[in-house]
C-alpha positions in Angstrom: -34.7 24.0 -26.7 -36.4 21.0 -24.5 -33.6 18.9 -25.6 -31.1 21.0 -24.6 -32.4 21.8 -21.2 -32.8 17.6 -20.9 -29.1 17.2 -22.3 -28.0 19.8 -19.7 -29.8 18.4 -16.3 -28.5 15.1 -17.4 -25.2 16.3 -17.7 -25.7 18.1 -14.4 -26.6 15.1 -12.4 -23.9 12.8 -14.2 -21.2 15.4 -12.7 -22.9 15.4 -9.2 -22.6 11.7 -8.6 -19.7 10.2 -7.0 -18.0 7.5 -8.7 -18.0 4.6 -5.7 -14.8 3.2 -5.6 -14.3 -0.3 -5.3 -12.9 -2.7 -2.0 -9.9 -3.2 -3.7 -9.3 0.6 -5.4 -10.2 1.5 -1.7 -7.7 -0.4 -0.5 -4.8 0.6 -3.2 -5.3 4.4 -2.5 -5.0 3.5 1.2 -1.6 1.6 0.7 -0.5 4.2 -1.2 -1.2 7.1 1.0 0.4 6.0 4.3 3.3 4.8 2.7 3.6 9.0 0.8 2.5 10.3 4.0 -0.7 11.3 2.8 -2.4 11.4 5.6 -5.5 13.5 4.8 -6.4 10.9 1.9 -5.5 8.3 4.2 -7.9 9.3 7.0 -10.6 9.8 4.1 -10.6 5.9 3.5 -10.2 4.6 6.9 -12.4 4.5 9.8 -11.5 6.1 13.2 -9.6 3.0 14.4 -7.8 2.1 11.1 -6.5 5.5 10.8 -4.8 5.7 14.6 -3.5 2.6 13.8 -1.7 3.5 10.8 -0.7 6.9 12.4 1.1 5.0 15.1 2.8 2.0 12.8 3.6 5.4 10.3 5.6 7.3 12.9 8.0 4.1 13.8 8.6 3.6 9.5 10.9 5.3 7.6 10.0 9.2 5.5 7.2 8.9 2.7 8.1 7.4 -0.9 7.0 8.3 -4.1 8.0 5.1 -5.3 5.1 3.5 -7.3 3.5 0.6 -5.1 3.1 -1.9 -7.9 -0.5 -3.0 -6.4 -1.6 -6.0 -7.2 -4.9 -7.2 -5.9 -4.6 -11.0 -5.7 -7.7 -11.8 -4.2 -11.3 -10.0 -3.6 -14.0 -11.3 -1.3 -17.6 -9.1 -1.1 -20.6 -10.1 1.6 -22.8 -7.6 1.4 -21.2 -4.4 3.4 -18.3 -6.5 4.7 -15.3 -6.6 1.8 -11.7 -8.4 2.4 -8.7 -7.6 -0.2 -5.3 -9.7 -0.3 -2.6 -8.3 -2.2 1.1 -7.4 -2.4 3.0 -4.1 -3.3 6.8 -3.4 -4.2 6.6 -2.1 -0.2 6.8 -5.3 1.3 7.9 -8.5 0.8 4.7 -10.8 2.3 1.0 -10.0 0.7 -1.8 -8.6 2.9 -5.0 -8.5 3.8 -7.4 -5.4 4.2 -11.2 -6.0 5.7 -13.5 -3.2 4.3 -16.4 -1.9 5.6 -19.5 -0.2 4.2 -20.3 3.1 5.5 -22.8 5.4 4.2 -22.0 3.6 0.8 -18.4 4.4 0.7 -15.9 1.8 1.5 -13.2 2.2 4.4 -10.4 -0.1 5.4 -11.2 -0.7 9.1 -9.6 -3.0 11.9 -9.7 -7.1 11.7 -11.4 -8.4 15.5 -9.4 -10.3 17.4 -9.5 -14.3 16.3 -11.1 -13.0 13.2 -10.9 -15.1 10.1 -10.0 -13.7 6.8 -11.9 -15.9 4.2 -8.7 -16.7 2.4 
């Protein structure tokens, strides 16, 4: 009986822990939610200023799409609580780069500062 309770506790703890998304996983979610107009998901994975920027851009482009993004990681660099993800998608002809910061243990896409250099 004690073993059964121990196993149940372990399963409960495993179920309660949320798996951490990598910077690349977060970037993919942001790109796909942006183009599919899934703004609640977009807001969840971006900082407030980045979300506002995405909203202003989204208002000027065509309606959402259900097309596959074909997200491909080109390069990822992580240093402490800052990450950079360079990627390509089928939505754009050129590669893009996102800056991410870790907030409360979760990666969020944020704005690049003026004159800030990417590591790539």
